[in-house]
N, C-alpha and C positions, 0 to 999 in steps of 0.2 A: 823309572819304575813307579807304578801307582801304589799309593799307600792303601792298605786294607783298613776298612772301617771297623773299629773294635766292636766286639759283641756287646760289651758293656754300654756302648753308646746306642746301639740298635734297639736293645730291649726297652728302655724307657720311651724311645721314639715310637715304637710299635704300640705300646700301651696307650700313649697319648692319642695316636691316630684312631685306635679302636674306640676309646672313650668318646672322641669327637663324633665318630660314626654313630654310636649308640645314642648319644645325646640328640643327634639330628633326627633319628628315627622316632625317639620318644616325643620330641618337640612336634614333629609332624602329626603323630597320633593325637597329641593333646589339643592341637589347634583344630583338628578335624572334629573333635567332640566337645570342644570348649563351649560353655554357655548352654548346653542342652541338659535339661533336668528330666530324668526319667521318673515317672510316677507309677508305682505298682498298684494296680487296682484288682482286688479280689472279686471274682464272679463265680457263679455256679453254672457249670456246663459251658456250652459255646453258643447258645441261642442268640445272645445279644451282640455277638461279634460284629455284625454289620453296623450296628449303632456306634460302637466304639471306634470302628474304622473311620467313620465320618467325624467323630470327635477329634481324632488325630488330624484330620484334614482341616478342621476348624481351628486347630491349635498351630497350624503351620505359620512359621515366622515369629512365634512367641517364645521359642527356645524351650518348649515343653513337649514331651512325648509320653503317651500313656502305654504302659505295658500290662496286658491282661495276664492275670494268674488264675487259672481255672481250678475250681475245687468240685468234688462230687457231692459235698455236703456243706451247707452254710455254717454249721457249727464250727467246722474246721477253719473256714475263712475268717470268722470272727476271732477265733483263737490266734490265728496268724497276725491279724491286725493288732490284737492286744500285745502280742510278743514282738511287735515292731518289725515283722517280716513283710508287712504291706504298708502302703501309705493310706489307702482308703478301701472301702468295700462298697459294692453296688449290686445287691441281689435280693434284699429283704425289705419287708414293709415294717412300719412302726411297731405293730403288735409283736412281731418276732424279735425285733431289736430290743424292745423294752423287756421282753421275757428273758432274753439273754443277759441283759444288764442286771436284772433283778437276781437271777440265779447265780451268775458268776462274778458279780460286782465289777463288771467292765465300766470304764469311764469313756463312753463314746458320745459323739455329738453329730447330729444331722446337719450337713451343710448344703443339701440340695434335694429336691424331690424329682422323681423321674416319671413313673407311670402307675396307673391302676390297671389291674387285670380283672376282667369280668369273671364272676363266679355265679353262674345262673343255674336254673333248674331245667333238666332235659328228660324226655320220655320217648319211648318207642310205642307206647300204648295209648296215651291221651294227648289232646291238643291244648289243654288249658289246665291251670291248677284248680279251676272250678270243678273239674271232673274228678278230682281226688276225693275218694270216699272213705268211710270208716274202716279202720284196720289195714289200710294200704301200707305197702313197704316203701321206704325212702332210703336210698343209699347216700351216705356222706363219707368224706375222707376219714381215715383212721389215725391221722396224726393230730396232735393237740391244736396247733395253730389253724389249720384248714378246717378242722372239725368245728372249731369255734366260729369261724366265719360262715360256714355252711348253716349252722344253727341260726345265726343272725339273719341269713337270707330267708330261712323258713319263717322266722318271726316277721320279717318285712312283708312276706307274702301272706301273712295272716293265718298261717297254719298252726303255729305254736306261740307260746309266750315264755320268755325267759326271766329269771330272777334279775332284777336291776343291779344287784350286788355282784353279779358274775363277772363284770368287767368286759374287756375286749375279747377274751377267749373263753366263752362259756363251754360247759360240757353237758352231756345228756342229763346228768343229775341236776342241772340248773333249770330244766324245763319245769315251769310251775303250772302250765296249762296246755293240754293236748286233747282238745274236744273230740277230735276224730280218732283218738287212740291210735295214732300212726305208729308203725313199727320202724324205728330209725336204726338202720344197720350201718355200722362203721366198717368200711372196706378199703382196700388198697386204692388210692386215688387214680393210679394208672390203669386200673381194671374196671372202674365204675361204668364207663361208657359201653364196654363189652358186656356188662352184667345187666344192662337196661331191660333185656327181654325177661329177666327174672324178678324185676321189681316194677312198681308203678312209675317211679321217677328217681332221678339221681342228680347229685351236685358234685362237680369236680373242677379242677383247675383248667384254665383255657388251653394250655399246651396239650393236655390230654384230650380235650375236645377236638382240637385241630388234628391230632394223630388219628382220631376216629373219623376224620373227613367230615366233620360238622363245623358249622360256623358258631363261634362262641356267643353271638348275639342273635343272629337271624333264626337259628334253629332251636332256640330256647323256648320253653313254654311259659317261663317267667323270667323277667329281666330286672335285676336290681338297678338302682340309680347309680350313675357313674360320675356324677359331678364331683370333682376334687374339692370344690368349695363347700360341699355338704359335710358338716362336721361328723356325721355318722360314718362317712367313708374314710376319715383320716387314718384309722388304725391299719387300713389295707393299702395305703399309698406306699409304693416302693421308694427307697431313699438312697442317697449317697452319704455314707458315714465315715468319720475319722476318729482318731483318739481325741478326746476333749482338749488335750494340750495343743492340738494342731488346728483347732476350729477356726483360727484367724489367719492361717497360712495363706499367703497371697497366691502362691502357685496353685494350691488346691482349689482356691476360689475361681481361678482362671479355667481350670478343668471343668468345673460346674457350669461356668458361663459358656464354655464351648459345647457342653451337652444341651443346655436349655435354649436351643435354636430352632428356627422354623424347619431347617433341613433335616433335623432329627425327627420332628413330628411327621415330616413327609415319609421318612423311613418306616415309622410306625404304621402309616397307612398303606405303603406299598409292600413292605416285607412282612408285616404282622397284622394284616387286615382283621380288625375287630378283636385283636388279642391284647393290644396295649392301648390305653386311653391316656393322653398326656395329663400330667399332674403339675404342670407349670405353665406360666405365661411366656411364650417365646419372645426372646429379646430382638431377634431379627432373622 
């Protein structure tokens, strides 16, 4: 007659077998993901997704993967970086970054430059800024950062002069000379191209120019200089920023290295024709 195995013996045996099974599963998951560092990068919108897709390809084999976190507003992205919800941000130029640091006491550092975006003068009525006459209306963006850059463009074009003390983001009140008595109207940057029939000329961001089926450079009546080596353009160079405590992080430096490549510049030319101008020397 066979002896029955006691329940007291079976219970610990079952527990041991279950524990071994769970441990095996966990070990399998760990080995699958071991050594891969996920870097959360805050961006605004989804426009730059093709660029970062290539960055991840460039990082292949280095145990690093970028995960994009999209925001509708750059202010929220910087807040998330400061709160350690992100590892880095890549959406803003120096002027906006410095304004944020000044207003909110953020401690951020730039670890890489990405691109310059053209901000030129457009018109449906005239072919050259030489045709602008006394009392003409000029539309510029109604937000502080882009308004400041637009005013700088008008100064470069010789239409106005700004107070030297105004810094990177001048306002209309900082105009010290306006010989043509131009009427400068601050309007929604997304609507400026559609409002060109109502004004003599307008200045807005390249993405809105593209939406209006215009070329940001070829269709402009005045083009600002886009060399990133020109000190006058530095405030408008877009950057990759991190918390200052992470500025020497080797993983983050590898992400920047994967970004500043020739194949990224190629994407600028193919996916974003005349919308982005490289602000770095490609490594390979």
